[in-house]
C-alpha positions as CSV (number, residue, x, y, z in Angstrom):
1,X,-182.9,165.2,-251.3
2,X,-182.7,162.6,-253.7
3,X,-179.3,162.4,-255.7
4,X,-181.6,163.5,-259.2
5,X,-182.8,166.4,-257.3
6,X,-179.6,167.6,-255.7
7,X,-178.4,167.4,-259.7
8,X,-181.3,169.5,-260.6
9,X,-181.1,171.8,-257.6
10,X,-177.3,172.5,-258.5
11,X,-177.8,172.8,-261.9
12,X,-180.6,175.5,-261.5
13,X,-177.4,177.3,-259.2
14,X,-175.1,177.0,-262.0
15,X,-177.0,178.3,-264.5
16,X,-178.0,181.5,-262.6
17,X,-174.2,182.0,-261.4
18,X,-173.0,181.5,-264.7
19,X,-175.3,184.4,-266.4
20,X,-177.3,182.2,-268.9
21,X,-181.2,182.9,-269.8
22,X,-183.2,180.9,-268.0
23,X,-185.5,177.9,-269.3
24,X,-188.8,178.7,-271.2
25,X,-191.9,177.8,-270.1
26,X,-192.6,174.0,-270.1
27,X,-194.8,172.1,-272.7
28,X,-198.6,171.7,-271.2
29,X,-198.5,167.8,-272.5
30,X,-195.2,166.4,-270.7
31,X,-194.3,162.9,-271.8
32,X,-195.4,159.9,-269.5
33,X,-192.6,159.2,-266.8
34,X,-190.8,162.7,-267.1
35,X,-190.2,165.3,-264.2
36,X,-190.3,168.8,-265.2
37,X,-186.5,170.3,-265.3
38,X,-184.8,173.7,-265.6
39,X,-181.7,173.8,-267.8
40,X,-178.5,172.0,-266.5
41,X,-174.9,173.5,-266.2
42,X,-172.3,170.8,-264.5
43,X,-168.6,172.1,-264.0
44,X,-165.9,171.2,-261.9
45,X,-164.4,167.5,-261.3
46,X,-167.8,166.3,-260.9
47,X,-169.9,162.5,-262.0
48,X,-173.6,163.1,-262.6
49,X,-176.3,161.6,-263.8
50,X,-179.6,163.1,-265.1
51,X,-182.2,160.2,-265.8
52,X,-186.0,161.3,-266.8
53,X,-186.0,164.6,-267.3
54,X,-187.9,166.9,-269.2
55,X,-186.0,170.4,-270.2
56,X,-187.5,173.2,-272.7
57,X,-185.6,176.0,-272.7
58,X,-185.4,179.4,-274.9
59,X,-181.1,178.8,-274.4
60,X,-179.0,175.7,-274.1
61,X,-180.0,172.8,-272.5
62,X,-177.1,171.0,-270.8
63,X,-174.1,172.0,-270.4
64,X,-171.0,170.4,-269.4
65,X,-167.3,171.7,-268.9
66,X,-164.4,171.7,-266.6
67,X,-164.1,167.5,-266.3
68,X,-167.5,166.9,-265.3
69,X,-168.7,163.8,-266.8
70,X,-172.4,163.4,-266.8
71,X,-175.0,160.8,-268.0
72,X,-177.9,161.5,-269.6
73,X,-180.8,158.7,-269.7
74,X,-184.3,158.2,-270.8
75,X,-184.6,162.2,-271.1
76,X,-186.3,164.8,-273.3
77,X,-184.4,168.4,-274.2
78,X,-185.6,170.8,-276.6
79,X,-183.0,173.6,-276.6
80,X,-183.4,177.4,-278.6
81,X,-179.5,177.0,-278.1
82,X,-177.9,174.1,-278.1
83,X,-179.3,170.9,-276.9
84,X,-176.5,169.5,-275.2
85,X,-172.9,171.4,-275.0
86,X,-169.5,169.9,-273.4
87,X,-166.7,171.8,-273.7
88,X,-163.5,172.2,-271.9
89,X,-162.7,168.5,-271.3
90,X,-166.1,167.5,-270.2
91,X,-167.4,164.4,-271.0
92,X,-171.3,163.4,-271.7
93,X,-173.3,160.1,-272.2
94,X,-176.3,160.0,-273.6
95,X,-178.8,156.9,-273.5
96,X,-182.2,156.2,-275.3
97,X,-183.2,160.1,-274.8
98,X,-184.3,162.7,-277.1
99,X,-182.0,165.9,-278.1
100,X,-182.7,168.8,-279.8
101,X,-181.4,172.4,-280.8
102,X,-182.1,175.3,-282.6
103,X,-178.2,175.8,-282.9
104,X,-177.3,172.4,-283.0
105,X,-178.5,169.3,-281.0
106,X,-174.8,168.4,-279.6
107,X,-171.9,170.5,-279.5
108,X,-168.5,169.8,-278.4
109,X,-165.5,172.2,-277.9
110,X,-161.9,171.8,-276.7
111,X,-161.1,168.4,-276.2
112,X,-164.8,167.6,-274.9
113,X,-166.4,164.3,-275.9
114,X,-169.8,163.2,-276.4
115,X,-171.3,159.4,-276.8
116,X,-174.6,158.8,-278.0
117,X,-176.7,155.4,-278.2
118,X,-180.5,154.6,-279.2
119,X,-181.3,158.2,-279.0
120,X,-182.5,161.1,-281.6
121,X,-181.0,164.0,-282.4
122,X,-182.3,166.9,-283.8
123,X,-180.3,170.5,-285.1
124,X,-177.1,168.1,-286.3
125,X,-173.7,167.8,-284.0
126,X,-170.5,170.3,-284.0
127,X,-167.3,168.7,-283.1
128,X,-164.5,171.9,-282.8
129,X,-160.8,172.1,-281.7
130,X,-160.0,168.3,-280.8
131,X,-163.7,167.3,-279.8
132,X,-164.9,164.7,-280.1
133,X,-168.6,162.8,-281.1
134,X,-168.9,159.1,-280.8
135,X,-172.4,157.5,-282.5
136,X,-173.5,154.3,-281.4
137,X,-176.0,152.0,-282.4
138,X,-179.6,152.9,-282.8
139,X,-179.4,156.4,-283.2
140,X,-182.1,158.7,-285.4
141,X,-180.2,162.0,-286.2
142,X,-180.8,164.8,-288.6
143,X,-179.6,168.4,-289.2
144,X,-175.8,169.4,-290.2
145,X,-172.7,167.7,-289.3
146,X,-169.9,170.7,-288.4
147,X,-166.2,169.6,-288.1
148,X,-163.6,171.5,-287.5
149,X,-159.7,171.5,-285.9
150,X,-159.0,175.2,-285.9
151,X,-159.9,178.7,-286.3
152,X,-161.8,179.8,-289.3
153,X,-159.7,181.0,-292.2
154,X,-156.6,179.1,-291.3
155,X,-155.2,177.4,-294.5
156,X,-155.5,177.0,-298.2
157,X,-158.3,175.1,-299.9
158,X,-157.5,172.6,-303.1
159,X,-160.4,170.7,-304.6
160,X,-158.8,167.7,-307.0
161,X,-160.7,165.4,-309.3
162,X,-159.3,162.0,-310.3
163,X,-160.0,158.3,-310.6
164,X,-160.1,158.4,-306.8
165,X,-163.3,160.9,-306.6
166,X,-163.1,164.2,-305.1
167,X,-161.0,165.9,-302.6
168,X,-160.9,168.8,-300.8
169,X,-157.8,169.1,-298.6
170,X,-157.5,172.2,-296.0
171,X,-154.5,171.9,-293.1
172,X,-154.8,168.4,-292.0
173,X,-158.3,167.6,-292.8
174,X,-159.5,166.4,-295.9
175,X,-163.0,165.6,-297.2
176,X,-163.8,163.4,-300.0
177,X,-166.8,162.7,-302.0
178,X,-167.4,160.1,-304.0
179,X,-170.2,158.9,-305.6
180,X,-173.6,159.2,-303.3
181,X,-171.2,159.7,-300.1
182,X,-169.1,162.3,-298.5
183,X,-165.8,161.0,-296.1
184,X,-164.0,163.1,-293.3
185,X,-160.1,162.3,-292.9
186,X,-158.8,164.1,-289.8
187,X,-155.3,162.2,-289.0
188,X,-156.1,157.9,-288.9
189,X,-159.9,159.0,-288.6
190,X,-162.5,158.1,-291.2
191,X,-165.7,159.5,-290.9
192,X,-168.3,159.1,-293.3
193,X,-170.8,162.1,-293.0
194,X,-174.6,161.6,-294.2
195,X,-176.8,164.1,-292.5
196,X,-177.2,167.9,-293.3
197,X,-173.9,169.6,-293.5
198,X,-170.0,169.0,-292.8
199,X,-168.2,172.6,-292.2
200,X,-164.2,172.0,-292.9
201,X,-162.5,174.4,-290.9
202,X,-161.9,176.6,-293.5
203,X,-165.1,177.9,-294.3
204,X,-165.3,175.6,-297.2
205,X,-168.7,174.1,-296.8
206,X,-170.6,170.6,-298.1
207,X,-174.4,170.1,-297.7
208,X,-176.0,167.1,-298.1
209,X,-179.9,166.7,-298.3
210,X,-182.4,164.7,-300.0
211,X,-181.4,166.1,-304.0
212,X,-177.8,166.1,-303.6
213,X,-174.1,167.0,-302.0
214,X,-172.3,170.2,-302.8
215,X,-169.3,171.4,-301.9
216,X,-168.6,175.2,-302.5
217,X,-164.9,176.5,-302.7
218,X,-163.7,179.4,-304.5
219,X,-166.2,179.8,-307.4
220,X,-165.6,175.8,-307.8
221,X,-168.4,173.5,-306.6
222,X,-168.7,170.0,-306.3
223,X,-172.0,168.4,-306.5
224,X,-173.6,165.3,-306.0
225,X,-176.6,164.5,-307.4
226,X,-179.0,161.2,-307.3
227,X,-176.1,159.9,-306.6
228,X,-173.5,161.1,-309.1
229,X,-170.8,163.1,-308.7
230,X,-169.6,166.4,-311.1
231,X,-168.0,169.4,-311.0
232,X,-169.4,173.0,-311.6
233,X,-168.3,176.0,-311.7
234,X,-171.1,177.3,-309.5
235,X,-173.1,178.8,-312.4
236,X,-175.1,175.3,-313.2
237,X,-174.5,173.7,-316.9
238,X,-177.5,173.7,-319.3
239,X,-175.1,173.5,-322.6
240,X,-172.0,171.8,-323.1
241,X,-169.9,174.3,-325.5
242,X,-166.2,175.4,-325.8
243,X,-162.6,174.4,-328.2
244,X,-162.9,170.9,-326.5
245,X,-165.3,169.9,-329.3
246,X,-162.8,170.3,-332.0
247,X,-160.3,168.2,-330.2
248,X,-159.5,164.5,-330.7
249,X,-159.9,161.5,-333.7
250,X,-161.8,163.0,-336.3
251,X,-164.6,160.9,-337.5
252,X,-166.9,161.0,-340.5
253,X,-170.5,161.1,-340.5
254,X,-170.7,157.6,-341.7
255,X,-168.1,156.5,-339.0
256,X,-169.9,158.1,-336.6
257,X,-172.9,156.4,-337.4
258,X,-171.0,153.2,-337.5
259,X,-169.8,153.8,-333.7
260,X,-173.4,154.3,-332.4
261,X,-174.2,150.6,-333.9
262,X,-170.2,149.6,-332.3
263,X,-171.1,150.6,-328.8
264,X,-175.1,149.5,-329.0
265,X,-176.5,152.8,-328.4
266,X,-179.6,153.3,-327.4
267,X,-181.6,156.8,-328.5
268,X,-184.8,157.1,-326.1
269,X,-186.8,160.3,-325.2
270,X,-184.3,162.4,-325.9
271,X,-181.5,160.5,-324.2
272,X,-178.8,158.3,-325.8
273,X,-177.0,155.8,-323.6
274,X,-173.7,153.9,-324.9
275,X,-172.5,151.1,-323.5
276,X,-169.0,149.5,-323.0
277,X,-167.8,146.4,-322.1
278,X,-166.0,145.9,-318.6
279,X,-163.7,143.2,-319.6
280,X,-162.6,145.4,-322.8
281,X,-162.1,148.4,-320.4
282,X,-160.4,146.8,-317.2
283,X,-158.5,144.0,-315.9
284,X,-160.6,141.3,-314.1
285,X,-161.2,142.8,-310.3
286,X,-159.4,146.0,-311.0
287,X,-159.7,149.4,-312.2
288,X,-156.7,149.5,-314.0
289,X,-157.4,150.5,-317.8
290,X,-156.8,147.8,-320.5
291,X,-155.0,148.9,-323.4
292,X,-157.9,147.9,-325.8
293,X,-159.8,150.2,-323.8
294,X,-158.3,153.9,-325.4
295,X,-159.8,152.8,-328.7
296,X,-163.1,152.5,-327.4
297,X,-163.2,155.7,-325.1
298,X,-162.0,157.3,-328.5
299,X,-165.0,156.7,-329.3
300,X,-167.3,157.3,-326.6
301,X,-165.5,160.9,-326.3
302,X,-166.4,161.7,-330.4
303,X,-169.6,161.3,-329.6
304,X,-169.6,163.3,-326.3
305,X,-168.7,165.9,-328.7
306,X,-171.0,165.6,-331.7
307,X,-174.0,164.8,-330.1
308,X,-174.2,165.6,-326.4
309,X,-176.2,168.1,-325.0
310,X,-176.3,168.9,-320.7
311,X,-174.3,166.7,-318.3
312,X,-172.8,163.4,-319.2
313,X,-173.8,160.5,-317.0
314,X,-171.1,157.5,-316.5
315,X,-172.4,155.0,-314.5
316,X,-170.5,151.6,-313.5
317,X,-172.1,148.2,-313.0
318,X,-170.6,144.5,-312.0
319,X,-171.8,141.3,-311.8
320,X,-172.7,139.3,-308.6
321,X,-169.5,138.0,-308.2
322,X,-167.9,138.9,-304.5
323,X,-169.9,141.3,-302.0
324,X,-172.7,143.8,-302.7
325,X,-170.7,146.5,-301.3
326,X,-167.2,145.6,-302.3
327,X,-168.8,145.1,-306.0
328,X,-170.8,148.9,-305.6
329,X,-167.4,149.9,-304.4
330,X,-165.6,148.7,-307.6
331,X,-168.3,150.0,-309.5
332,X,-167.4,153.7,-308.5
333,X,-163.8,153.8,-309.3
334,X,-164.1,152.4,-312.8
335,X,-167.2,154.8,-313.0
336,X,-164.6,157.5,-312.1
337,X,-161.7,156.1,-314.0
338,X,-163.3,156.7,-317.3
339,X,-164.4,160.1,-316.3
340,X,-160.8,160.8,-315.5
341,X,-159.7,159.2,-318.5
342,X,-161.7,161.1,-321.1
343,X,-160.9,164.3,-319.0
344,X,-157.2,164.3,-319.4
345,X,-156.8,162.1,-322.7
346,X,-159.7,164.2,-324.5
347,X,-159.9,167.3,-323.1
348,X,-163.8,166.1,-322.1
349,X,-164.3,169.0,-319.2
350,X,-164.7,167.2,-315.6
351,X,-167.6,169.8,-315.1
352,X,-169.3,168.2,-318.0
353,X,-169.5,164.6,-316.3
354,X,-171.3,162.9,-313.4
355,X,-169.8,159.6,-312.6
356,X,-171.6,156.8,-310.2
357,X,-171.7,153.2,-309.5
358,X,-174.6,150.5,-308.9
359,X,-172.4,147.4,-308.1
360,X,-174.8,144.8,-309.1
361,X,-177.9,146.2,-309.1
362,X,-179.0,146.5,-312.5
363,X,-178.5,143.4,-314.3
364,X,-179.2,143.2,-317.8
365,X,-178.7,139.7,-318.2
366,X,-179.0,136.7,-315.9
367,X,-175.4,135.7,-313.7
368,X,-176.8,132.3,-313.2
369,X,-178.9,129.8,-315.2
370,X,-182.3,128.5,-314.0
371,X,-180.5,125.3,-312.6
372,X,-178.2,127.7,-310.6
373,X,-175.0,127.2,-312.1
374,X,-173.0,129.8,-313.1
375,X,-173.6,131.6,-316.3
376,X,-170.4,133.4,-317.7
377,X,-171.6,135.4,-320.7
378,X,-174.8,136.8,-318.8
379,X,-172.3,137.9,-316.1
380,X,-170.0,139.0,-319.0
381,X,-172.8,141.4,-320.3
382,X,-173.4,142.8,-317.1
383,X,-169.8,143.8,-316.0
384,X,-170.4,147.1,-317.9
385,X,-169.8,150.8,-317.9
386,X,-172.9,153.0,-319.5
387,X,-172.3,156.7,-320.7
388,X,-175.8,158.9,-321.1
389,X,-176.5,162.4,-322.3
390,X,-179.1,164.4,-324.3
391,X,-179.0,165.2,-327.4
392,X,-181.0,167.2,-329.8
């Protein structure tokens, strides 16, 4: 009997002894080079390698626990339950394999660990109670991501907004939502999440799909749509109303027309766009607000009060000096800084604003001259913050 036959034979015994449901029918067409196999269960202090197996089951595909170490290579697993499930200090390494599960593609519980590289995972991943799932290179992953460190219902939830983005805090875990991205912080680790869902251990939910990101806690929602971040009360926003429209500096009708010119306003297709020079708003290479910015932002606040309908979109832009990734982050932070200032100083509701950064991706002037030399004036024009909203 080969080592692989021993693995499969032992796994079938382990499966029946555990009382799990037997495997479902194997597909008529099996991918070339794969051998049909029953679901696999590995418990105890063992080291097993499963290679070239084809597992299709209504239950769980592979279960590893009790300090077992299993390596899955060049295999195909489709499960009605969990594709690969590691529990109680079990360890799984997955290489060049396809794993799919209706309940989850991969799940790790109670200090278990899963590593995967060059693999396709369908159904998402779940890591619970000090478990870890490590994604290496060359993977194709879809489905929800669930991360938690304690029982559901533990700890209070707080949602806080500010120049640094949106933070959802619960116990020792923090979820940071910035323009177009979600980051989970736990202890000293930061995990950026881009699949379908992140579930924090207190029931707060972050859903990520092609249309955007949504964080729900109590009656409030944090929404990221097409890269913009905004706060809502869960009911959506179709009209901006409220006492905040009567606050701020008082301008006459003639002043309003003058401000439109000063802010380079462009009106097209029912939308008004205002443009503020980044050098007026911020110190060089910084998100620190300059004193000169106050007067500029008060003008913008007045036009938002008097003309805006619906969501107010705030977008940061940079020139091409520095790396593209650095410029993208700088532009995001500047957009959120503007939103925070308008909220704290002019009472523009945060839930009615949406911010994003575009970095150097949308220049309105040349950063360099035709001969390749630097164009300071063009770069200055590209360093800007734009505010856009629908008007009547």
